[in-house]
matplotlib code that plots the C-alpha trace (Angstrom):
import matplotlib.pyplot as plt

x = [-18.2, -16.1, -15.5, -12.0, -10.8, -10.3, -7.1, -5.4, -6.2, -3.3, -1.8, -3.0, -0.9, 0.8, 2.5, 5.5, 4.4, 3.0, -0.7, -2.9, -6.0, -4.2, -2.5, -3.5, -4.0, -1.0, -3.7, -5.4, -4.6, -8.3, -8.2, -8.0, -9.5, -11.2, -14.7, -16.0, -15.0, -12.8, -9.5, -10.7, -11.1, -7.7, -5.8, -7.8, -6.4, -2.7, -2.8, -4.1, -2.0, 1.1, 0.1, 0.2, 3.9, 5.1, 7.0, 6.1, 7.4, 5.3, 3.1, 3.7, 1.9, 4.9, 5.3, 1.3, 1.9, 4.8, 3.0, 0.3, 2.3, 0.9, 1.4, 1.1, -1.5, -4.1, -4.1, -5.6, -7.5, -9.5, -8.5, -8.1, -5.4, -4.2, -6.1, -8.8, -7.3, -7.0, -10.8, -11.8, -10.4, -12.1, -15.3, -14.9, -14.1, -16.8, -19.5, -18.0, -18.1, -21.3, -23.2, -22.4, -23.4, -26.5, -27.0, -26.1, -28.8, -31.4, -30.7, -29.6, -32.1, -29.8, -27.7, -25.2, -24.7, -24.6, -21.7, -19.6, -20.5, -19.6, -16.1, -15.5, -16.4, -14.2, -11.1, -11.7, -12.0, -8.4, -7.2, -8.3, -7.5, -3.4, -3.7, -7.3, -5.6, -3.0, -5.5, -7.9, -4.9, -3.6, 0.2, -1.0, -2.3, 0.9, 1.9, -1.7, -4.8, -5.5, -9.0, -8.2, -7.2, -10.1, -12.5, -11.2, -11.2, -15.5, -15.5, -14.2, -16.3, -19.5, -18.4, -18.2, -21.7, -23.2, -21.4, -23.0, -26.1, -26.2, -24.4, -26.6, -30.1, -28.4, -27.8, -31.2, -32.9, -30.6, -31.7, -28.5, -29.1, -27.2, -26.9, -26.7, -23.4, -22.7, -22.7, -21.1, -18.2, -17.9, -18.1, -15.2, -12.7, -13.9, -13.5, -9.8, -9.6, -10.3, -8.3, -5.2, -5.7, -5.4, -2.8, -0.7, -1.7, 0.0, 3.1, 4.1, 4.3, 1.1, 2.0, 0.0, -3.4, -6.3, -8.0, -5.5, -7.4, -10.4, -12.7, -10.9, -10.6, -14.3, -14.9, -13.4, -14.6, -18.0, -19.1, -22.2, -23.1, -22.3, -24.1]
y = [-10.7, -8.5, -4.9, -4.2, -0.6, 1.0, 1.0, 4.6, 6.7, 8.2, 11.4, 14.3, 16.3, 19.3, 23.0, 23.7, 24.7, 20.7, 21.2, 19.9, 22.1, 25.3, 23.7, 25.4, 23.7, 23.6, 24.9, 27.8, 28.3, 27.0, 25.8, 21.5, 21.1, 16.9, 17.1, 17.7, 15.0, 13.2, 14.6, 13.3, 9.8, 10.2, 11.2, 7.8, 5.8, 6.7, 6.7, 2.9, 2.0, 3.2, 1.3, -1.8, -1.7, -4.3, -2.7, 0.3, 3.2, 6.2, 8.0, 11.5, 13.9, 15.0, 11.7, 11.1, 14.6, 13.3, 10.3, 12.4, 15.0, 18.2, 20.1, 19.6, 22.6, 20.8, 17.5, 19.9, 21.5, 18.0, 17.4, 19.0, 16.6, 13.6, 11.9, 12.9, 10.9, 7.7, 8.8, 8.5, 5.1, 4.2, 5.4, 2.8, -0.1, 0.1, 1.1, -1.7, -4.7, -3.3, -3.1, -6.6, -7.9, -6.1, -8.0, -10.8, -10.3, -10.2, -13.0, -15.5, -17.0, -19.3, -17.9, -20.4, -20.2, -16.3, -16.4, -18.7, -16.3, -13.1, -14.5, -15.4, -11.9, -10.0, -11.9, -11.8, -7.9, -7.9, -10.0, -8.5, -4.7, -5.2, -1.4, -1.3, -4.8, -2.3, 0.0, -2.8, -4.1, -0.6, -0.9, 1.6, 3.7, 3.4, 7.2, 8.7, 10.0, 7.8, 8.5, 6.2, 3.3, 3.7, 3.4, 0.6, -1.4, 0.3, -1.6, -5.1, -4.7, -4.1, -7.5, -9.4, -8.0, -9.2, -12.6, -12.7, -12.1, -14.9, -17.2, -16.6, -17.6, -20.7, -21.6, -21.4, -23.0, -26.1, -26.0, -24.7, -24.4, -21.1, -19.7, -16.3, -16.9, -19.5, -16.9, -14.3, -16.6, -17.9, -14.5, -13.7, -16.3, -16.0, -12.4, -13.2, -15.3, -12.6, -10.3, -13.0, -13.6, -10.0, -9.1, -12.5, -11.3, -7.6, -8.5, -11.3, -8.9, -10.4, -13.6, -15.5, -15.1, -14.4, -17.0, -19.8, -23.2, -20.9, -24.3, -25.8, -23.0, -22.6, -26.6, -25.9, -22.8, -22.8, -26.4, -27.2, -29.8, -27.6, -24.6]
z = [-10.4, -7.4, -9.0, -8.4, -8.6, -12.3, -14.1, -14.2, -17.0, -18.8, -17.8, -19.6, -21.5, -19.3, -19.4, -18.3, -15.0, -15.0, -13.8, -16.4, -14.9, -15.9, -19.3, -22.4, -25.6, -27.8, -30.9, -29.2, -25.8, -24.5, -21.0, -21.0, -17.6, -16.4, -16.6, -12.7, -10.6, -12.9, -11.5, -7.9, -9.4, -11.2, -7.9, -6.1, -9.0, -8.8, -4.7, -4.7, -8.0, -6.0, -2.6, -5.0, -4.7, -2.6, 0.2, -0.8, 2.2, 3.2, 0.1, 0.0, -1.9, -3.8, -5.4, -6.1, -7.6, -9.8, -10.6, -11.9, -14.0, -11.6, -8.8, -5.3, -5.3, -7.9, -5.4, -2.6, -5.1, -4.7, -1.1, 1.9, 2.8, 2.3, 5.0, 2.5, 0.0, 2.1, 3.1, -0.8, -0.4, 2.1, 1.2, -2.3, 0.3, 2.4, -0.5, -2.8, -0.1, 2.1, -1.0, -1.7, 1.6, 1.1, -2.2, -0.7, 2.0, -0.5, -2.6, -0.6, 1.8, 3.3, 6.1, 6.3, 2.4, 3.3, 5.6, 3.2, 1.0, 2.3, 3.5, 0.0, -1.5, 1.3, 0.3, -3.3, -3.2, -1.6, -4.1, -7.2, -5.1, -3.8, -3.1, -1.0, 1.0, 2.0, 3.5, 5.2, 6.9, 8.4, 6.6, 4.3, 7.7, 9.8, 9.3, 8.7, 10.8, 13.8, 12.8, 9.4, 10.9, 13.4, 10.6, 9.4, 12.6, 12.4, 9.0, 10.5, 13.1, 10.8, 8.8, 12.5, 12.8, 9.7, 9.9, 13.8, 12.6, 9.9, 12.2, 14.8, 12.3, 10.9, 14.6, 15.5, 12.9, 13.4, 17.0, 19.1, 22.7, 22.6, 19.6, 20.1, 22.2, 19.7, 16.7, 19.0, 19.1, 15.7, 14.0, 15.7, 14.5, 11.1, 10.8, 12.7, 9.8, 7.1, 8.9, 8.6, 5.1, 4.1, 6.4, 4.8, 1.5, 1.8, 3.9, 1.3, -1.5, -2.7, -2.9, -0.8, -2.6, 0.6, -1.8, -0.9, -0.3, 0.7, 0.3, 2.8, 5.2, 4.9, 5.0, 8.5, 9.4, 9.2, 8.0, 6.6, 9.0, 12.0, 10.5]

ax = plt.figure().add_subplot(projection="3d")
ax.plot(x, y, z, "-o")
ax.set_aspect("equal")
plt.show()
């Protein structure tokens, strides 16, 4: 099963200054602090959830702090900038997807099947994580630091490279005359299909699912007899 982003944790009781990290308990004045790393996770969960709102405009740190019922200063104790928050989401995407791709390489000996499963896991991840999809296709990064979009571009370059490797292996086994050229062209088309499905999902307000008629699409893009 493709892992999805965790559900946001309930907000912590806050003191009058709205910052749970410096809030005292009602009974003894003891400081109530999240466990190490917990606040960072909560911030990223909140950001991902806010990105799931169809048509959501640029998310400000003020809006994010308000959702968590903390001060903006509390956010900056864990992330130096909003760009770093988005980098945290991108790291989650990269670690999850490439972790699964590596598992495919270890467990699926058939190169053609690996290609189809790679497409499936990528689109299923986006479907289960709508907020992450907006990051993947760049919609959430329009007003952010350019390096974030460059990092997502590199992500899809790596997806295309993995597909190219699988497709070349399959082409060699099938006796193709120009396996490298064929694999490069096919990988480019399949990657463009994946990006297009994810973009449509995000821009339809998450109504047009990436997995819609996926088996039929895979039969066209990665037919067994062709591979």
